[in-house]
C-alpha positions as a Markdown table, in Angstrom:
| # | Residue | x | y | z |
|---|---|---|---|---|
| 1 | Met | 97.6 | 101.6 | 91.0 |
| 2 | Arg | 98.1 | 99.4 | 88.0 |
| 3 | Gln | 101.4 | 98.1 | 89.3 |
| 4 | Leu | 100.0 | 97.8 | 92.8 |
| 5 | Val | 97.1 | 95.6 | 91.6 |
| 6 | Cys | 99.4 | 93.5 | 89.5 |
| 7 | Cys | 101.8 | 92.8 | 92.4 |
| 8 | Thr | 98.9 | 92.1 | 94.7 |
| 9 | Val | 97.5 | 89.6 | 92.3 |
| 10 | Val | 100.8 | 87.7 | 92.2 |
| 11 | Ala | 101.1 | 87.8 | 96.0 |
| 12 | Leu | 97.6 | 86.6 | 96.8 |
| 13 | Leu | 97.4 | 83.4 | 94.8 |
| 14 | Ala | 94.6 | 80.8 | 95.4 |
| 15 | Ile | 95.0 | 77.1 | 94.6 |
| 16 | Val | 91.5 | 76.4 | 93.5 |
| 17 | Pro | 91.3 | 76.4 | 89.7 |
| 18 | Ala | 88.6 | 78.3 | 87.9 |
| 19 | Gly | 85.5 | 76.2 | 86.9 |
| 20 | Ala | 85.1 | 75.4 | 83.2 |
| 21 | Ser | 81.9 | 76.0 | 81.3 |
| 22 | Ala | 80.7 | 73.9 | 78.4 |
| 23 | Gly | 82.9 | 74.3 | 75.4 |
| 24 | Val | 82.1 | 76.2 | 72.3 |
| 25 | Ser | 83.1 | 74.4 | 69.2 |
| 26 | Ser | 82.0 | 76.3 | 66.1 |
| 27 | Arg | 83.4 | 79.6 | 64.8 |
| 28 | Ala | 79.9 | 81.0 | 64.6 |
| 29 | Asp | 79.5 | 80.4 | 68.3 |
| 30 | Arg | 82.8 | 82.0 | 69.1 |
| 31 | Val | 81.9 | 85.1 | 67.0 |
| 32 | Thr | 78.5 | 85.3 | 68.8 |
| 33 | Ala | 80.1 | 85.0 | 72.3 |
| 34 | Ala | 82.9 | 87.4 | 71.5 |
| 35 | Asn | 80.5 | 90.0 | 70.2 |
| 36 | Ala | 78.3 | 89.7 | 73.3 |
| 37 | Phe | 81.4 | 90.2 | 75.5 |
| 38 | Ala | 82.6 | 93.2 | 73.4 |
| 39 | Glu | 79.2 | 94.9 | 73.3 |
| 40 | Arg | 78.9 | 94.7 | 77.1 |
| 41 | Thr | 82.4 | 95.9 | 77.6 |
| 42 | Leu | 82.0 | 98.9 | 75.3 |
| 43 | Ser | 78.7 | 99.7 | 77.0 |
| 44 | Phe | 80.5 | 99.7 | 80.3 |
| 45 | Glu | 83.2 | 102.0 | 79.0 |
| 46 | Ser | 80.7 | 104.4 | 77.6 |
| 47 | Lys | 79.0 | 104.7 | 81.0 |
| 48 | Arg | 82.4 | 105.1 | 82.7 |
| 49 | Val | 83.4 | 107.9 | 80.4 |
| 50 | Ser | 80.0 | 109.6 | 80.9 |
| 51 | Ala | 80.7 | 109.5 | 84.6 |
| 52 | Glu | 84.1 | 111.2 | 84.4 |
| 53 | Glu | 82.7 | 114.6 | 85.3 |
| 54 | Arg | 81.2 | 113.2 | 88.5 |
| 55 | Ser | 84.3 | 111.2 | 89.4 |
| 56 | Gly | 86.5 | 114.2 | 88.7 |
| 57 | Ala | 84.4 | 116.3 | 91.0 |
| 58 | Ala | 84.7 | 113.7 | 93.7 |
| 59 | Leu | 88.5 | 113.7 | 93.3 |
| 60 | Leu | 88.6 | 117.5 | 93.6 |
| 61 | Ala | 86.5 | 117.4 | 96.7 |
| 62 | Arg | 88.8 | 114.9 | 98.3 |
| 63 | Arg | 91.9 | 116.8 | 97.3 |
| 64 | Asn | 90.5 | 120.0 | 98.7 |
| 65 | Ala | 89.6 | 118.2 | 102.0 |
| 66 | Ala | 93.1 | 117.0 | 102.4 |
| 67 | Gln | 94.5 | 120.5 | 102.3 |
| 68 | Ser | 92.9 | 121.2 | 105.7 |
| 69 | Cys | 95.5 | 119.0 | 107.3 |
| 70 | Ala | 98.4 | 119.9 | 105.0 |
| 71 | Ala | 100.4 | 121.1 | 108.0 |
| 72 | Val | 100.3 | 117.5 | 109.4 |
| 73 | Phe | 101.8 | 116.2 | 106.2 |
| 74 | Thr | 104.5 | 118.9 | 106.2 |
| 75 | Ser | 105.4 | 118.0 | 109.8 |
| 76 | Ala | 106.2 | 114.4 | 108.9 |
| 77 | Pro | 109.8 | 113.3 | 108.8 |
| 78 | Thr | 111.1 | 112.8 | 105.3 |
| 79 | Asn | 111.5 | 109.1 | 105.9 |
| 80 | Arg | 107.7 | 108.8 | 106.1 |
| 81 | His | 107.0 | 110.5 | 102.8 |
| 82 | Glu | 107.0 | 107.3 | 100.8 |
| 83 | Asp | 104.3 | 105.8 | 102.9 |
| 84 | Leu | 102.4 | 109.1 | 102.9 |
| 85 | Arg | 102.6 | 109.1 | 99.1 |
| 86 | Thr | 101.0 | 105.7 | 98.9 |
| 87 | Met | 98.3 | 106.7 | 101.4 |
| 88 | Tyr | 97.5 | 110.0 | 99.6 |
| 89 | Phe | 97.4 | 108.3 | 96.2 |
| 90 | Gln | 95.0 | 105.6 | 97.4 |
| 91 | Tyr | 92.9 | 108.3 | 99.1 |
| 92 | Leu | 92.6 | 110.2 | 95.8 |
| 93 | Ser | 92.0 | 107.1 | 93.8 |
| 94 | Gly | 89.2 | 106.2 | 96.2 |
| 95 | Ala | 87.4 | 109.3 | 95.1 |
| 96 | Leu | 87.3 | 108.1 | 91.5 |
| 97 | Trp | 86.4 | 104.6 | 92.7 |
| 98 | Ser | 83.4 | 105.9 | 94.7 |
| 99 | Val | 81.8 | 106.8 | 91.3 |
| 100 | Asp | 83.3 | 104.1 | 89.1 |
| 101 | Ala | 83.0 | 101.0 | 91.4 |
| 102 | Pro | 79.2 | 100.4 | 90.7 |
| 103 | Leu | 79.9 | 100.6 | 87.0 |
| 104 | Tyr | 82.8 | 98.1 | 87.2 |
| 105 | Arg | 80.6 | 95.8 | 89.3 |
| 106 | Ser | 77.8 | 96.0 | 86.8 |
| 107 | Trp | 80.2 | 95.2 | 84.0 |
| 108 | Phe | 81.5 | 91.9 | 85.2 |
| 109 | Ser | 78.1 | 90.9 | 86.5 |
| 110 | Asp | 76.5 | 91.7 | 83.1 |
| 111 | Leu | 79.2 | 89.6 | 81.4 |
| 112 | Arg | 78.6 | 86.6 | 83.6 |
| 113 | Lys | 74.8 | 86.8 | 83.2 |
| 114 | Ser | 75.1 | 86.4 | 79.4 |
| 115 | Gly | 74.4 | 82.8 | 78.3 |
| 116 | Arg | 76.5 | 83.4 | 75.2 |
| 117 | Val | 79.5 | 84.4 | 77.2 |
| 118 | Asp | 79.0 | 81.7 | 79.8 |
| 119 | Arg | 79.2 | 79.0 | 77.1 |
| 120 | Phe | 82.6 | 80.2 | 76.0 |
| 121 | Pro | 85.1 | 79.2 | 78.8 |
| 122 | Thr | 87.8 | 81.7 | 77.7 |
| 123 | Leu | 85.5 | 84.6 | 78.1 |
| 124 | Ala | 83.6 | 83.2 | 81.1 |
| 125 | Arg | 86.8 | 82.8 | 83.0 |
| 126 | Ala | 87.9 | 86.3 | 82.1 |
| 127 | Ala | 84.6 | 87.7 | 83.6 |
| 128 | Asp | 85.4 | 85.8 | 86.8 |
| 129 | Ala | 88.9 | 87.1 | 86.8 |
| 130 | Leu | 87.5 | 90.7 | 86.5 |
| 131 | Lys | 85.4 | 90.0 | 89.6 |
| 132 | Arg | 88.5 | 89.0 | 91.6 |
| 133 | Gln | 90.3 | 92.1 | 90.2 |
| 134 | Tyr | 87.4 | 94.1 | 91.5 |
| 135 | Ala | 87.9 | 92.7 | 95.0 |
| 136 | Val | 91.6 | 93.7 | 95.0 |
| 137 | Ala | 90.8 | 97.2 | 93.7 |
| 138 | Asn | 88.0 | 97.7 | 96.1 |
| 139 | His | 90.3 | 96.7 | 99.0 |
| 140 | Phe | 93.0 | 99.2 | 98.2 |
| 141 | Tyr | 90.9 | 102.1 | 96.9 |
| 142 | Lys | 88.7 | 102.1 | 100.0 |
| 143 | Ala | 91.6 | 101.9 | 102.4 |
| 144 | Phe | 91.8 | 105.6 | 103.3 |
| 145 | Pro | 88.3 | 107.2 | 103.3 |
| 146 | Asp | 89.6 | 110.0 | 105.6 |
| 147 | Ile | 93.2 | 110.8 | 105.1 |
| 148 | Cys | 93.3 | 113.6 | 107.6 |
| 149 | Ala | 92.1 | 111.4 | 110.4 |
| 150 | Thr | 94.7 | 108.8 | 109.5 |
| 151 | Val | 97.7 | 111.2 | 109.4 |
| 152 | Ile | 96.7 | 113.1 | 112.5 |
| 153 | Glu | 96.6 | 109.8 | 114.4 |
| 154 | Trp | 100.0 | 108.9 | 113.1 |
| 155 | Arg | 101.4 | 112.3 | 114.1 |
| 156 | Ala | 99.9 | 111.8 | 117.6 |
| 157 | Ala | 102.0 | 108.6 | 117.7 |
| 158 | Asp | 105.1 | 110.7 | 117.0 |
| 159 | Trp | 105.4 | 109.2 | 113.5 |
| 160 | Ser | 106.5 | 105.9 | 115.2 |
| 161 | Glu | 106.7 | 102.5 | 113.6 |
| 162 | Ala | 103.8 | 101.4 | 115.6 |
| 163 | Gly | 101.8 | 104.4 | 114.3 |
| 164 | Arg | 102.9 | 103.5 | 110.8 |
| 165 | Arg | 101.5 | 100.0 | 111.1 |
| 166 | Gln | 98.2 | 101.4 | 112.3 |
| 167 | Ala | 98.2 | 104.0 | 109.5 |
| 168 | Leu | 98.7 | 101.4 | 106.8 |
| 169 | Ser | 96.4 | 98.9 | 108.4 |
| 170 | Gly | 93.7 | 99.7 | 105.8 |
| 171 | Leu | 95.9 | 98.2 | 103.1 |
| 172 | Arg | 96.2 | 94.9 | 105.0 |
| 173 | Gly | 93.6 | 92.2 | 105.6 |
| 174 | Ala | 92.2 | 89.2 | 103.8 |
| 175 | Leu | 90.2 | 89.7 | 100.5 |
| 176 | Lys | 86.8 | 88.1 | 100.3 |
| 177 | Asp | 87.4 | 87.0 | 96.7 |
| 178 | Pro | 91.2 | 86.8 | 96.3 |
| 179 | Pro | 92.8 | 86.5 | 92.8 |
| 180 | Arg | 93.8 | 83.1 | 91.5 |
| 181 | Arg | 96.9 | 81.8 | 89.8 |
| 182 | Gly | 96.6 | 82.5 | 86.1 |
| 183 | Asp | 94.0 | 85.3 | 86.3 |
| 184 | Gln | 96.1 | 87.6 | 84.3 |
| 185 | Ser | 96.7 | 85.0 | 81.6 |
| 186 | Arg | 92.9 | 84.4 | 81.4 |
| 187 | Leu | 92.4 | 88.1 | 80.7 |
| 188 | Val | 95.1 | 88.0 | 78.1 |
| 189 | Ser | 93.5 | 85.0 | 76.4 |
| 190 | Ala | 90.1 | 86.6 | 76.4 |
| 191 | Ala | 91.5 | 89.8 | 74.9 |
| 192 | Lys | 93.1 | 87.7 | 72.1 |
| 193 | Gln | 89.7 | 86.0 | 71.4 |
| 194 | Leu | 88.0 | 89.4 | 71.3 |
| 195 | Arg | 90.5 | 90.7 | 68.7 |
| 196 | Ser | 90.1 | 87.5 | 66.7 |
| 197 | Tyr | 86.3 | 87.2 | 66.6 |
| 198 | Ala | 84.4 | 90.4 | 67.7 |
| 199 | Arg | 83.5 | 93.2 | 65.3 |
| 200 | Glu | 84.8 | 95.8 | 67.8 |
| 201 | Gly | 87.2 | 93.4 | 69.4 |
| 202 | Lys | 90.3 | 95.6 | 69.4 |
| 203 | Ala | 88.5 | 98.3 | 71.4 |
| 204 | Ala | 87.0 | 95.9 | 73.8 |
| 205 | Ala | 90.3 | 94.1 | 74.3 |
| 206 | Lys | 92.1 | 97.3 | 75.2 |
| 207 | Ile | 89.5 | 98.0 | 77.9 |
| 208 | Leu | 89.8 | 94.4 | 79.2 |
| 209 | Glu | 93.6 | 94.7 | 79.4 |
| 210 | Ile | 93.2 | 97.8 | 81.6 |
| 211 | Gly | 90.7 | 96.0 | 83.8 |
| 212 | Met | 89.8 | 97.4 | 87.3 |
| 213 | Asp | 92.2 | 100.3 | 87.4 |
| 214 | Glu | 91.9 | 104.0 | 88.0 |
| 215 | Pro | 94.5 | 105.5 | 85.7 |
| 216 | Asp | 97.4 | 107.2 | 87.4 |
| 217 | Ala | 97.1 | 110.2 | 85.1 |
| 218 | Arg | 93.6 | 111.0 | 86.3 |
| 219 | Val | 94.7 | 111.0 | 89.9 |
| 220 | His | 97.7 | 113.3 | 89.1 |
| 221 | Val | 95.5 | 115.9 | 87.3 |
| 222 | His | 95.6 | 118.7 | 89.8 |
| 223 | Thr | 94.1 | 122.1 | 90.3 |
| 224 | Gly | 96.3 | 124.8 | 91.8 |
| 225 | Cys | 99.2 | 122.6 | 92.7 |
| 226 | Asp | 97.9 | 121.6 | 96.1 |
| 227 | Thr | 100.3 | 121.7 | 99.1 |
| 228 | Val | 100.1 | 118.0 | 99.9 |
| 229 | Gly | 100.7 | 117.1 | 96.2 |
| 230 | Arg | 103.8 | 119.4 | 95.9 |
| 231 | Leu | 105.2 | 117.9 | 99.1 |
| 232 | Leu | 104.8 | 114.2 | 98.2 |
| 233 | Phe | 104.9 | 114.1 | 94.4 |
| 234 | Ile | 107.9 | 116.2 | 93.6 |
| 235 | Asp | 108.9 | 114.4 | 90.4 |
| 236 | Glu | 105.3 | 114.4 | 89.1 |
| 237 | Tyr | 104.6 | 118.0 | 89.8 |
| 238 | Ala | 108.1 | 119.5 | 89.3 |
| 239 | Lys | 107.5 | 121.0 | 85.9 |
| 240 | Glu | 104.2 | 122.6 | 86.7 |
| 241 | Cys | 104.5 | 123.5 | 90.4 |
| 242 | Pro | 107.1 | 125.2 | 92.6 |
| 243 | Pro | 108.4 | 123.2 | 95.5 |
| 244 | Ala | 106.4 | 123.2 | 98.7 |
| 245 | Arg | 107.6 | 125.4 | 101.5 |
């Protein structure tokens, strides 16, 4: 998803520049603001890690549900496998997101509510950029809540191009809060400020650089080498799983 979010950010540029907060001039102010940002970021990460068991269970439940329509995936022509890979990956990512999304939302909201962060333009703009990143992630991770219904409908359309457009329609549409030009550079600048001024700035900067992303590795952690995964992710599962039949 990381590459997908990045490319989407580039493609959906807005022309309105981010608003600027009042400047912070002294080093002491910068240290205070950076520490406030870092503390809230590390608190978010702690909550996210604590929720990994729940998000992992949600992922397993979705993966198991998809096996009930494995025959539909198997019946698809090979030239549809790439689209099905995207759909299945977003479907599984959405399971993690169902648990993590409220934590991400609370994170950027908490950052923006801090008067200390708000007075430091570099960090305030980064918090706003995270909010827009959230909109992108939320758009993609919620695109396929029921993968079986989607692929069954596509098969009913004989795997046609019109059916493909309908199947992928969840990935299209306007975002309520689209990314802006320069959002990624705002996050990079904020990470630099965290490393320069915050006591735990390096750890916080690393989290900020990842942003609103469900790690690919978590999605690809599989139990029992599921049928759909073996079919669509041959390279990822080749060493652990026999080919699907």
